[in-house]
C-alpha angles and dihedrals in degrees: 000000000000124000109265090209089062091050090047091053092048089053091046090052092051090047092053098039093050097047090252094303096110086213127111105266140183117245109273088020088260119162093232140024091246092054091047091049091053092049093047092046090053093048091048093048091052093048097249093129095063098167094047115097101173125033098243092178095066115107115265128220089283092053094250126136120212095201121143117289136168141021087319114033103252109197138174126040093256090059092048087053093048092050091045088060093045099049101027097239119119101237092164091063091042113017090173088071087078085076093061109105098232094042091047092049090051091051092050098045101037092041093053095042094047099036092241096150104052105353090262119112137195094252089064090063104031122043139119093295104029144054108175101176094171098040091053090075087078087074088074113011121001110255096323106148090341094157092051091050090046089056092050090048093051090048093052089046091052089051094048092051 
């Protein structure tokens, strides 16, 4: 018996991180890595990615881009490596596998349950005595749009129950 609030928040995260498609997507929703890299480079150059210090999406020496992919936007080579170890799929060799539905679902669910993304996990926000819908955003991305995500989470929870 899992906690339906945790499932609701997982679904809310996927809804938000995939621009409401509920399908694994590439960052920017571009059809290819090259197109996404161009979009991200333009946004970075014009200052629209304020919190980003280094352009993590640019191809490395091996020609691989560590741009966001999946149901939760997995970024940076170190995070691809961490999730490779967690789910048992070599995402460093093939980062595009994060777009596969089953792989992406495993990244989302295991990452949120284990605290693989930020060190924060679902059980810290939803347990027998607590339901912190806004605080749970810290599992993925600080407090970025926490109230919006909380609303999605509550809506999914209402539907599930």
